[in-house]
C-alpha positions as CSV (number, residue, x, y, z in Angstrom):
1,M,92.6,-78.4,43.8
2,A,91.2,-76.5,46.7
3,T,89.9,-78.6,49.6
4,K,86.5,-77.9,50.8
5,R,86.4,-76.6,54.5
6,R,84.0,-78.1,56.7
7,K,81.4,-75.9,58.3
8,T,81.8,-75.2,62.0
9,P,78.7,-75.7,64.0
10,A,77.3,-72.8,66.0
11,L,78.0,-72.9,69.8
12,R,74.9,-73.1,71.8
13,P,74.6,-72.6,75.6
14,V,74.2,-75.9,77.5
15,R,71.5,-75.6,79.9
16,N,72.0,-77.6,83.0
17,K,68.9,-80.0,83.3
18,K,69.5,-80.0,87.2
19,E,68.8,-76.3,87.6
20,D,66.2,-75.2,90.1
21,P,62.9,-73.9,88.7
22,D,62.5,-71.5,91.2
23,S,65.9,-70.1,90.6
24,L,65.1,-69.8,87.0
25,S,61.8,-67.9,87.7
26,A,63.8,-65.5,90.0
27,E,66.2,-64.9,87.5
28,R,63.4,-64.0,84.9
29,I,61.7,-61.5,87.3
30,R,65.0,-59.8,88.0
31,K,65.6,-59.3,84.1
32,S,62.1,-58.2,83.7
33,E,62.6,-55.5,86.3
34,Q,65.8,-54.5,85.0
35,K,64.2,-54.1,81.5
36,T,61.2,-52.0,83.0
37,D,63.8,-50.0,84.9
38,L,65.7,-49.2,81.4
39,Q,62.5,-48.4,79.7
40,K,61.7,-45.9,82.5
41,R,65.2,-44.2,82.5
42,I,64.8,-43.9,78.7
43,K,61.4,-42.4,79.0
44,D,62.6,-40.0,81.6
45,T,65.6,-39.2,79.6
46,R,63.7,-38.6,76.5
47,K,61.2,-36.3,78.5
48,E,64.4,-34.6,79.9
49,S,65.5,-34.1,76.4
50,E,62.1,-32.9,75.1
51,Y,62.0,-30.4,77.9
52,L,65.5,-29.4,77.3
53,Y,64.7,-28.9,73.5
54,H,61.5,-26.8,74.1
55,D,63.4,-24.7,76.8
56,L,66.3,-24.1,74.3
57,S,63.9,-23.4,71.3
58,H,61.4,-21.2,73.4
59,N,64.4,-18.9,74.0
60,F,65.8,-19.3,70.7
61,P,65.9,-15.7,68.8
62,A,64.5,-17.3,65.5
63,L,60.8,-18.3,65.0
64,V,60.4,-21.9,66.1
65,C,57.0,-23.6,65.6
66,E,55.7,-27.2,65.2
67,F,52.5,-28.1,63.2
68,L,50.3,-31.0,61.9
69,P,50.1,-31.8,58.1
70,D,46.9,-29.8,58.1
71,S,49.2,-26.7,59.4
72,T,47.4,-26.6,62.7
73,L,50.1,-25.2,65.3
74,T,51.0,-27.5,68.0
75,Y,53.9,-25.7,69.4
76,V,55.2,-22.1,69.1
77,N,58.3,-20.2,70.8
78,R,58.5,-16.9,72.5
79,A,60.0,-15.2,69.4
80,Y,57.2,-16.5,67.3
81,C,54.6,-14.9,69.7
82,E,56.4,-11.8,69.9
83,Y,56.8,-11.6,66.1
84,F,53.2,-11.9,65.4
85,G,51.9,-10.1,68.5
86,M,49.9,-13.0,70.1
87,T,49.9,-15.2,73.0
88,E,50.8,-18.9,72.9
89,E,47.3,-20.0,73.7
90,E,46.1,-17.7,70.6
91,L,48.4,-19.5,68.4
92,I,48.2,-23.2,69.5
93,G,45.5,-24.8,67.6
94,R,45.5,-22.2,64.8
95,A,46.4,-22.9,61.3
96,F,49.6,-21.2,60.4
97,L,48.5,-20.8,56.8
98,D,46.2,-18.0,58.1
99,L,49.5,-16.1,58.6
100,I,50.4,-16.3,55.0
101,P,48.9,-14.2,52.3
102,E,46.1,-16.2,50.6
103,V,47.6,-16.4,47.2
104,A,50.7,-18.2,48.6
105,R,49.1,-20.7,50.8
106,E,48.7,-23.6,48.5
107,G,52.3,-23.0,47.2
108,V,53.5,-23.2,50.9
109,K,51.4,-26.2,51.6
110,T,52.9,-28.0,48.6
111,Q,56.3,-27.4,49.9
112,Y,56.3,-29.1,53.2
113,L,53.9,-31.9,52.2
114,S,56.6,-32.7,49.5
115,L,59.1,-33.7,52.3
116,T,59.6,-37.6,52.5
117,P,61.4,-39.9,55.0
118,Q,64.6,-39.8,52.3
119,N,64.3,-36.2,52.1
120,A,63.1,-34.7,55.1
121,T,64.4,-31.2,55.3
122,K,63.8,-28.1,52.9
123,V,64.7,-24.7,52.9
124,Y,62.5,-21.9,50.8
125,N,61.1,-18.4,51.2
126,H,57.6,-17.3,51.6
127,Q,55.7,-14.2,52.8
128,V,53.9,-13.9,56.2
129,I,51.4,-11.2,57.4
130,R,52.0,-9.1,60.4
131,N,49.8,-6.3,61.7
132,G,48.4,-6.2,58.0
133,E,51.8,-5.6,56.5
134,I,53.6,-8.3,54.4
135,F,57.2,-9.7,55.4
136,W,59.5,-12.1,53.8
137,H,60.8,-15.1,55.6
138,E,63.3,-17.8,55.1
139,W,62.0,-21.2,56.6
140,H,63.7,-24.0,57.3
141,D,61.5,-27.1,57.7
142,R,61.8,-30.6,59.0
143,A,59.2,-33.5,58.8
144,F,58.8,-36.4,61.2
145,F,57.3,-39.6,60.0
146,D,56.0,-43.1,61.7
147,A,57.3,-46.4,60.7
148,Q,55.2,-46.5,57.7
149,G,56.4,-43.3,56.5
150,K,53.4,-41.1,57.2
151,A,53.9,-37.5,58.1
152,L,53.2,-37.1,61.9
153,K,54.4,-33.4,62.3
154,F,56.6,-30.7,61.1
155,Q,59.1,-28.5,62.7
156,S,59.9,-25.1,61.1
157,I,62.5,-22.4,61.9
158,G,61.9,-18.9,60.2
159,F,64.1,-15.8,59.8
160,D,62.9,-12.5,58.8
161,I,64.9,-11.5,55.5
162,T,62.5,-8.6,54.4
163,E,65.4,-6.2,54.7
164,R,67.4,-8.7,52.3
165,K,64.8,-8.9,49.9
166,Q,64.1,-5.2,49.9
167,A,68.2,-4.7,49.5
168,E,67.9,-7.1,46.8
169,K,65.1,-5.3,45.1
170,T,67.1,-2.2,45.3
171,L,70.2,-3.8,43.9
172,R,68.0,-5.1,40.9
173,E,66.4,-1.5,40.5
174,S,69.9,0.0,40.7
175,E,71.2,-2.4,38.2
176,N,68.4,-1.7,35.7
177,M,68.9,2.0,36.2
178,Y,72.7,1.6,35.4
179,R,71.9,-0.3,32.4
180,T,69.4,2.0,31.2
181,L,71.7,4.9,31.6
182,F,74.5,3.0,30.2
183,N,72.6,2.2,27.0
184,R,70.9,5.7,26.6
185,S,74.1,7.8,27.1
186,V,74.8,10.1,24.2
187,E,78.4,9.0,24.2
188,G,80.1,5.7,23.7
189,I,80.9,3.8,27.0
190,Y,83.4,0.7,26.9
191,L,84.4,-1.7,29.7
192,H,87.6,-3.3,29.1
193,D,90.3,-5.3,30.9
194,L,93.9,-4.3,31.4
195,E,94.9,-6.4,28.2
196,G,92.3,-4.3,26.1
197,R,89.9,-6.9,25.6
198,I,86.3,-5.3,25.5
199,L,83.9,-6.6,28.0
200,D,81.0,-4.6,27.5
201,A,79.8,-1.6,25.2
202,N,76.8,0.5,25.0
203,Q,74.4,1.3,22.1
204,M,76.3,4.7,21.3
205,A,79.4,2.9,21.0
206,C,78.0,0.4,18.5
207,R,76.5,3.3,16.5
208,Q,80.1,5.2,16.7
209,S,82.1,2.4,15.6
210,G,79.7,0.5,13.0
211,Y,80.3,-2.5,14.8
212,T,77.5,-4.7,16.5
213,K,77.8,-5.3,20.3
214,D,78.7,-9.0,19.8
215,E,81.3,-8.1,17.2
216,L,82.8,-5.5,19.6
217,L,83.1,-8.2,22.4
218,K,85.2,-10.2,20.3
219,R,87.7,-7.4,19.9
220,T,90.2,-5.2,21.9
221,V,90.2,-1.4,22.2
222,F,93.5,-1.4,20.1
223,D,91.1,-2.6,17.0
224,L,89.4,0.8,17.3
225,H,92.7,2.8,16.8
226,P,94.9,0.4,14.9
227,D,97.3,3.1,14.1
228,N,98.6,3.1,17.7
229,T,101.4,0.2,17.5
230,D,102.9,0.8,21.4
231,R,100.4,-1.8,22.8
232,T,102.8,-3.3,25.3
233,G,103.6,0.3,26.7
234,I,100.2,1.1,26.9
235,V,98.9,-2.0,28.9
236,G,101.8,-1.3,31.2
237,Q,100.5,2.2,31.8
238,W,97.2,0.9,32.5
239,K,98.5,-1.4,35.0
240,R,100.3,1.2,36.9
241,W,97.5,3.7,36.9
242,D,96.1,4.8,40.3
243,P,92.3,3.7,40.7
244,E,91.7,7.4,41.6
245,Q,93.4,8.8,38.4
246,R,91.1,10.0,35.5
247,F,92.8,10.5,31.9
248,T,91.2,12.5,28.9
249,F,93.1,12.5,25.6
250,E,92.0,12.9,22.2
251,A,92.8,10.2,19.5
252,T,91.7,8.8,16.1
253,H,89.3,5.6,16.0
254,R,88.5,3.6,12.9
255,R,84.9,2.7,12.1
256,K,84.0,-1.0,10.7
257,D,84.1,0.5,7.1
258,G,87.6,1.8,7.6
259,T,86.8,5.5,7.9
260,P,88.4,7.4,10.8
261,F,86.7,10.0,13.0
262,P,88.4,12.0,16.0
263,V,87.4,11.2,19.5
264,E,88.0,12.4,22.9
265,V,88.5,9.6,25.5
266,S,87.7,9.8,29.2
267,T,89.2,6.9,31.0
268,G,90.2,5.5,34.4
269,K,90.1,2.4,36.8
270,I,87.2,1.0,38.3
271,H,86.4,-2.1,40.2
272,Y,83.8,-4.4,38.5
273,E,82.8,-7.9,39.7
274,D,86.1,-8.2,42.2
275,K,88.4,-7.1,39.6
276,E,90.0,-3.9,38.2
277,I,89.0,-2.9,34.5
278,L,88.8,0.3,32.7
279,L,86.1,2.4,31.9
280,A,86.2,4.7,28.8
281,I,84.0,7.1,27.7
282,V,83.9,8.1,24.1
283,R,82.8,11.3,22.6
284,D,82.8,11.8,18.7
285,I,84.3,15.3,18.4
286,T,84.1,15.3,14.6
287,E,82.0,18.3,14.5
288,R,83.9,20.1,17.2
289,K,87.2,19.3,15.4
290,K,85.6,21.1,12.3
291,I,84.5,24.0,14.2
292,S,87.8,24.4,16.1
293,E,89.6,24.0,12.7
294,A,87.5,26.6,11.1
295,L,88.0,29.0,13.8
296,K,91.7,28.8,13.8
297,S,91.6,29.2,10.1
298,S,89.1,32.0,9.8
299,E,89.6,34.1,12.9
300,E,89.9,37.3,10.8
301,K,87.0,36.2,8.6
302,F,84.8,35.7,11.7
303,R,85.6,39.0,13.3
304,F,84.8,40.9,9.9
305,L,81.3,39.0,9.6
306,A,80.8,39.7,13.3
307,E,81.2,43.5,12.6
308,K,78.8,43.4,9.5
309,M,76.3,40.9,10.6
310,G,72.8,42.1,11.7
311,D,73.0,39.7,14.7
312,I,74.9,40.9,18.0
313,V,78.3,39.2,18.7
314,W,79.5,39.7,22.3
315,T,81.6,38.2,25.0
316,L,81.2,38.6,28.8
317,D,83.6,37.8,31.7
318,L,82.7,35.7,34.5
319,N,81.2,38.9,36.3
320,L,79.0,39.4,33.4
321,K,80.9,42.6,32.2
322,T,80.9,43.0,28.4
323,T,84.6,42.7,27.0
324,Y,83.4,42.9,23.5
325,V,80.1,43.6,21.4
326,S,79.6,44.0,17.6
327,P,78.4,47.1,16.2
328,S,75.1,45.6,15.2
329,V,74.1,46.1,19.1
330,T,73.5,49.8,18.0
331,K,70.9,48.8,15.3
332,V,69.0,46.3,17.7
333,L,69.2,48.0,21.0
334,G,70.4,51.5,20.0
335,F,73.6,51.6,22.3
336,T,77.0,52.0,20.7
337,P,79.6,49.3,21.6
338,E,81.3,51.8,24.0
339,E,78.2,52.4,25.9
340,R,77.2,48.9,26.2
341,K,80.6,48.1,27.5
342,A,80.4,50.5,30.1
343,Q,76.9,49.2,31.4
344,A,76.5,47.0,34.4
345,A,74.3,43.8,34.0
346,E,71.4,45.2,35.7
347,E,71.4,47.9,33.1
348,I,71.5,45.6,30.1
349,M,68.7,43.2,31.0
350,T,65.3,43.0,33.0
351,P,65.6,41.9,36.7
352,E,63.9,38.2,35.6
353,S,66.2,37.7,32.6
354,L,69.3,38.6,34.8
355,A,68.4,36.2,37.7
356,H,67.8,33.5,34.9
357,V,71.3,34.1,33.2
358,K,73.1,34.0,36.7
359,E,71.3,30.8,37.6
360,I,72.5,29.4,34.2
361,L,76.1,30.7,34.7
362,T,76.4,29.0,38.2
363,R,75.2,25.8,37.1
364,E,77.5,25.7,34.1
365,I,80.5,26.6,36.5
366,L,79.7,23.8,38.7
367,R,79.5,21.5,35.6
368,E,83.1,22.3,35.0
369,T,84.2,20.1,37.8
370,A,82.3,17.1,36.5
371,R,84.5,14.6,34.5
372,D,82.0,14.3,31.9
373,A,81.4,18.0,31.2
374,D,81.7,18.9,27.5
375,P,84.0,21.7,27.3
376,D,82.5,22.7,23.8
377,R,78.8,22.5,25.2
378,S,76.3,25.1,24.0
379,I,73.4,26.7,25.6
380,N,70.3,28.7,24.1
381,V,68.6,31.3,26.2
382,E,66.1,33.9,25.6
383,V,66.6,37.1,27.4
384,A,64.7,40.4,27.7
385,Y,67.0,43.4,27.1
386,Y,66.4,47.0,27.6
387,H,66.4,49.2,24.3
388,K,67.9,52.8,24.6
389,N,64.4,54.1,24.2
390,G,63.3,52.6,27.4
391,S,61.3,49.5,25.6
392,T,62.2,45.9,26.1
393,I,63.4,43.7,23.1
394,W,63.7,39.8,23.3
395,L,66.9,38.3,22.1
396,E,67.7,34.6,21.7
397,N,71.3,33.9,22.7
398,S,73.5,30.9,21.7
399,I,76.3,30.8,24.3
400,K,79.3,28.9,24.6
401,A,82.4,28.8,27.1
402,L,85.6,31.1,26.6
403,R,88.8,29.1,27.7
404,D,92.3,29.8,27.9
405,A,94.9,27.6,26.5
406,S,94.7,25.2,29.4
407,G,91.0,24.8,29.0
408,T,90.1,26.9,32.0
409,L,86.7,28.7,31.9
410,T,87.3,32.6,31.7
411,G,84.1,33.8,30.3
412,I,81.3,33.3,28.0
413,Y,80.7,34.4,24.2
414,G,77.6,34.4,22.1
415,V,75.4,35.6,19.2
416,S,72.0,37.4,20.1
417,R,69.2,37.7,17.6
418,D,66.0,39.8,17.7
419,I,63.1,37.5,18.3
420,S,60.9,40.3,19.1
421,E,58.6,39.4,16.2
422,R,58.6,35.8,17.0
423,K,57.4,36.4,20.7
424,R,54.6,38.6,19.6
425,A,53.6,35.9,17.3
426,E,53.8,33.4,19.9
427,E,51.8,35.5,22.1
428,Q,49.2,35.9,19.4
429,I,49.1,32.1,18.6
430,R,48.5,31.6,22.6
431,K,45.5,34.1,22.5
432,D,44.1,32.7,19.3
433,L,44.5,29.1,20.7
434,E,42.7,30.6,23.9
435,E,40.1,32.2,21.7
436,K,39.7,29.0,19.6
437,T,39.1,26.9,22.8
438,I,36.5,29.2,24.1
439,L,34.9,29.2,20.5
440,L,34.9,25.5,20.5
441,K,33.0,25.7,23.8
442,E,30.8,28.4,22.5
443,I,30.1,26.5,19.3
444,H,28.8,23.6,21.3
445,H,26.7,25.7,23.4
446,R,25.3,27.7,20.4
447,V,24.4,24.6,18.5
448,K,22.5,23.1,21.7
449,N,20.7,26.6,22.2
450,N,19.9,26.8,18.3
451,L,18.4,23.1,18.6
452,T,16.5,24.0,21.7
453,V,15.1,27.0,20.0
454,I,14.1,24.7,16.9
455,S,12.6,22.4,19.0
456,S,10.7,25.1,20.7
457,L,9.5,26.6,17.4
458,L,8.3,23.1,16.2
459,N,6.3,22.6,19.4
460,L,4.8,25.7,18.8
461,Q,4.1,24.9,15.1
462,V,2.5,21.4,16.0
463,K,0.0,23.0,18.2
464,K,-1.5,25.1,15.3
465,I,-1.6,22.1,12.5
466,K,-5.1,20.9,12.1
467,T,-5.2,19.8,8.4
468,K,-2.7,18.5,5.7
469,Q,-2.4,21.9,4.1
470,Q,-1.5,23.5,7.4
471,A,1.0,20.7,8.0
472,I,2.7,21.8,4.5
473,E,2.7,25.4,5.4
474,A,4.3,24.6,8.7
475,F,7.0,22.7,7.3
476,G,7.7,25.7,4.8
477,E,7.4,28.1,7.9
478,S,10.0,25.9,9.9
479,R,12.3,25.4,6.9
480,D,12.4,29.3,6.6
481,R,13.2,30.0,10.4
482,V,16.1,27.2,10.3
483,F,17.4,28.9,7.2
484,A,17.3,32.2,8.9
485,M,19.4,30.8,12.0
486,A,21.6,28.9,9.7
487,L,22.4,32.1,7.6
488,V,23.5,34.0,10.9
489,H,26.2,31.2,11.6
490,E,27.3,31.0,7.9
491,K,28.0,34.9,8.1
492,L,29.4,34.5,11.3
493,Y,32.1,31.9,10.4
494,Q,32.9,33.6,7.3
495,S,34.2,36.4,9.3
496,E,37.4,37.0,11.3
497,N,35.2,37.8,14.2
498,F,33.3,34.6,15.5
499,A,31.3,36.4,18.1
500,H,29.5,39.4,15.9
501,V,27.5,39.3,12.7
502,D,27.4,42.0,9.7
503,M,23.8,42.8,9.4
504,H,24.4,44.6,6.1
505,S,25.8,41.4,4.4
506,Y,23.1,39.2,6.3
507,L,20.1,41.0,5.5
508,N,20.8,41.4,1.8
509,D,21.4,37.6,1.6
510,M,18.4,36.7,3.7
511,V,16.0,38.7,1.3
512,R,17.4,37.5,-1.5
513,Q,17.2,33.8,-0.4
514,L,13.4,34.3,0.6
515,S,12.5,36.1,-2.7
516,S,13.6,33.1,-4.4
517,I,11.8,30.7,-2.1
518,Y,8.5,32.7,-2.4
519,R,9.2,33.6,-6.5
520,I,8.2,37.2,-5.7
521,S,7.1,38.5,-9.3
522,G,8.4,41.5,-11.0
523,N,5.2,43.8,-9.9
524,I,6.5,43.5,-6.1
525,R,9.6,45.8,-5.4
526,L,12.0,45.5,-2.9
527,R,13.6,48.7,-1.3
528,L,16.4,48.1,1.2
529,E,18.1,50.5,3.5
530,I,20.7,48.7,5.5
531,E,23.6,50.6,7.0
532,N,26.6,49.1,8.2
533,A,26.2,47.8,11.6
534,V,27.6,44.7,13.5
535,I,25.6,43.0,16.5
536,D,26.5,40.2,18.9
537,L,25.5,36.7,18.1
538,N,22.9,36.5,21.2
539,R,20.7,39.3,19.5
540,A,21.5,38.4,16.0
541,I,19.4,35.0,16.1
542,P,16.6,36.8,17.7
543,C,16.7,39.5,14.8
544,A,17.2,37.0,12.1
545,L,13.9,35.2,13.3
546,I,12.1,38.4,13.6
547,L,13.1,39.5,10.2
548,N,12.1,36.0,8.7
549,E,8.6,36.2,10.2
550,L,8.0,40.0,9.0
551,I,9.5,39.5,5.6
552,T,7.9,36.0,4.8
553,N,4.3,37.6,6.1
554,A,4.4,40.4,3.6
555,F,5.5,38.2,0.8
556,K,2.5,35.7,1.8
557,H,-0.3,38.1,2.8
558,A,0.5,41.9,1.8
559,F,-0.3,41.6,-1.9
560,P,-2.8,39.5,-3.5
561,P,-2.4,38.0,-6.8
562,D,-2.1,40.7,-9.7
563,R,-1.5,43.5,-7.2
564,S,1.9,45.5,-7.3
565,G,3.4,47.4,-4.5
566,E,6.6,47.7,-2.4
567,I,8.3,46.0,0.4
568,S,10.8,48.2,2.4
569,M,13.3,47.0,4.9
570,V,15.4,49.5,7.2
571,F,18.3,48.7,9.6
572,R,20.0,51.5,11.0
573,P,21.6,52.8,14.1
574,C,19.7,55.1,16.2
575,G,22.5,57.2,17.9
576,N,24.8,55.5,19.9
577,E,22.5,53.7,21.9
578,A,20.2,51.7,19.7
579,Y,19.3,50.0,16.6
580,E,16.0,50.3,14.5
581,L,14.6,47.7,12.5
582,I,11.6,48.4,10.1
583,V,9.8,46.3,7.9
584,S,6.8,47.9,5.9
585,D,4.6,47.4,2.8
586,D,2.0,49.4,1.0
587,G,-0.3,46.2,0.5
588,I,-3.7,45.5,1.7
589,G,-2.8,46.0,5.4
590,L,-4.0,44.1,8.4
591,P,-7.7,43.1,8.5
592,A,-10.2,45.4,10.3
593,G,-10.8,44.7,13.8
594,F,-7.6,42.6,13.8
595,D,-5.6,43.2,17.2
596,P,-1.9,41.9,17.0
597,E,-1.7,41.7,20.7
598,S,-4.4,39.2,21.3
599,S,-3.8,37.3,18.0
600,D,-2.9,33.6,18.2
601,S,-0.9,33.8,15.0
602,L,2.3,31.8,15.8
603,G,4.3,34.3,13.8
604,L,3.1,37.4,15.7
605,H,3.5,35.4,18.9
606,L,7.2,34.7,18.2
607,I,7.9,38.5,17.2
608,R,6.6,39.6,20.6
609,L,8.7,36.7,22.4
610,L,12.0,37.5,20.5
611,T,11.3,41.4,21.0
612,V,11.2,40.9,24.6
613,Q,14.2,38.7,24.5
614,I,16.5,41.5,23.1
615,N,14.9,44.4,25.4
616,G,13.3,45.8,22.5
617,E,9.9,47.5,21.7
618,C,7.6,46.9,18.9
619,T,5.1,49.4,17.2
620,I,2.8,48.3,14.5
621,G,1.7,51.1,12.0
622,R,-1.5,50.4,9.8
623,D,-1.0,53.7,7.6
624,R,-0.8,52.8,3.7
625,G,-0.5,49.0,4.4
626,T,1.3,47.5,7.4
627,S,4.7,48.5,9.1
628,F,6.6,47.1,12.1
629,R,9.0,49.0,13.9
630,I,11.4,47.5,16.4
631,R,14.1,49.6,18.4
632,F,16.6,47.6,20.6
633,P,19.4,48.9,22.6
634,R,23.2,48.2,21.3
635,N,24.2,46.7,24.5
636,P,22.3,43.7,26.2
């Protein structure tokens, strides 16, 4: 059993009861003076430290400031002043939040006010405004608190990171562009490590292989051509490859469903995420293989077809000198094959086409140095050739490269087809489209003008209406006038020419329609002498309205009930300069003393106005009834 230790009492100083009171008082004074002196030295040291801190921070290259919780600046260093282009006096007492874009101010205030005595520092990025421009800064904030934990002030050190932000943005854009090009490539692209494990694949690779991207990322490139059994040897070759080397070879890949297809693979080492991997570009050459095999097995058949076909087959060297041309060149361009082979390029095609062909050839020769250049690519180009008779013939050329056994470009070959008819058709389509565009605008203009004419006619008609009967008659007359205008447009749009009206067809239809409206009886004969004539729309509408007024006037007033007679209408050219329009009847004639010039009849008023509009002259005859003879020039 453990023994319990006794607690040792604390030692206390023993005061000498016989000490002198004056001695004790002197000691207290001495200690008080020592304490005061110590406090003064501490205060001086603190002032010296603060002075040293401000001296250091004032010359510090970064931006240094101190501010109160309400963001009022209480200290700024020289770099801060120089950066914002203001003096210390201008900045002290100002809210530093004013130097921050308005949309970001609340966020910045939340950041520094979130500091606590336990977590008194923070690093964050925000924008500032300098000379009206936005810049990015990284700010290191520190808060100072009193004994109760209340924030007294904040100290902040800032670094301009605008260039870094721009670099990050450029990097993101570059990565996005790479990803876009990667996925939109027309060839399959694989990234795989030196063991063959697939790290990435684009959309074309998925389409070629039939696997989804997730499925490919769980496989190796050896799964795509399982017939290759020497995996160890291939991996060894990959590891020995120089990063500058590029290799192109043909292989057979196998799709997910097991079907094989030929490919051309271009591959080499690249650095990716600080390690060496392989980039493989896979081109499906199924079609090229088929063409190659077909060419090899049917070279003679091809030559036979080339000799017999209607299109021109030809080959050129790199100086655009003809080395072969099929006999069909004679049928298309008039030259014999021997004549064509003796011609220089300048004698074969127009200067514009020659410049275009040279530009294409130069571009394609430069492409030969590119690693991704398809050696089997083809180009379609339209060229204007000279015919032997001096005319120009347009041919569409399908062009491909001629290569020697090593794949070096030695010339070009192609097939040319006469597209002159197509060119003429395209030109006609272009002209038709222009005409239709103009016509559409013209239609809008015509509709507006016709509506204006109708509105004006109705306004004139309204002034004449006094009774209900007059209103009914006015509606009938307005109907006839609108019909006359509408019939012009009907004839216009039924014709191939949208700018002129066939008056022979128009006048026959108009008289027939008005005869039906006014129910002309058999005792009134109609005699029409209408010669073939075509007039432009701008005068067809006034002529139509004039004829409507004259014919309806004859129908309504020339023949009282039970009286027979004849109405005659003549429209004919007068030489090469004018047209003549005559409407006459052998009816009761104009009333005695009636003066057409001073008459307030709306119909006669319209006839006078419209005759002036077409620069015509109107003559009224009174012999054996009434006749109106209007003569107007053919050209406006």
